[in-house]
C-alpha positions in Angstrom: 3.4 -15.7 -34.6 3.8 -14.3 -30.9 1.3 -16.3 -28.7 -0.7 -14.8 -26.3 0.6 -16.4 -22.5 -0.6 -16.0 -19.2 1.7 -16.1 -16.4 0.4 -15.5 -13.0 3.8 -14.6 -11.2 4.6 -11.5 -13.5 0.9 -10.3 -12.8 1.1 -10.7 -9.0 4.6 -8.4 -9.1 3.1 -6.0 -11.9 -0.1 -5.8 -9.4 2.2 -5.5 -5.7 4.6 -2.9 -7.7 1.7 -0.6 -8.9 0.5 -1.0 -4.8 3.7 0.1 -4.0 4.2 -3.4 -1.8 7.7 -5.1 -1.1 8.4 -8.8 -1.5 8.7 -9.3 2.5 5.8 -7.2 3.5 3.3 -9.0 1.1 4.9 -12.3 2.3 4.1 -10.9 5.9 0.5 -10.1 4.9 0.1 -13.7 3.7 1.4 -14.8 6.8 -1.3 -13.0 8.9 -3.7 -15.1 6.3 -2.5 -18.4 7.7 -0.7 -18.8 4.7 2.0 -20.4 4.9 4.9 -19.0 1.7 8.4 -17.4 2.4 10.0 -14.7 0.2 11.6 -17.0 -1.6 8.4 -18.5 -2.8 7.2 -15.5 -3.6 10.0 -14.8 -5.9 10.3 -18.1 -7.9 6.2 -17.8 -7.8 6.7 -14.4 -9.7 9.4 -15.5 -11.7 7.1 -18.2 -13.3 9.6 -21.2 -11.8 7.4 -22.2 -9.0 3.8 -23.2 -8.9 1.1 -21.7 -7.1 -1.1 -23.2 -4.6 -4.5 -22.8 -4.8 -4.8 -20.9 -1.1 -1.9 -18.7 -1.7 -3.4 -17.6 -5.1 -6.4 -16.4 -3.2 -4.6 -14.8 -0.2 -2.5 -13.0 -2.6 -6.2 -12.1 -4.5 -7.1 -10.6 -1.3 -4.3 -9.4 0.2 -3.3 -6.6 -3.2 -7.2 -6.4 -3.6 -7.6 -7.0 -7.0 -9.2 -9.8 -8.9 -9.0 -13.3 -10.5 -9.0 -12.1 -14.0 -6.3 -9.4 -13.3 -4.3 -12.3 -11.7 -5.1 -14.3 -15.0 -4.5 -11.2 -17.8 -2.6 -12.1 -21.1 0.2 -10.9 -21.5 0.5 -9.8 -25.5 
């Protein structure tokens, strides 16, 4: 039986790619919002191997112009 799974990192990656924003560009945009994050940290977040901070999540939502619902969408 396959379980539904929420992976914020995969959703961030999917939305970022849909908007044609590279990882380096997203990190730069986040830093303009006073959010400290490195490209390496973003890579780990997108792969699901590093936890995301609330401030990072809010800034990513704002910069990508998306919703929390979209970021928390379940993978089927």
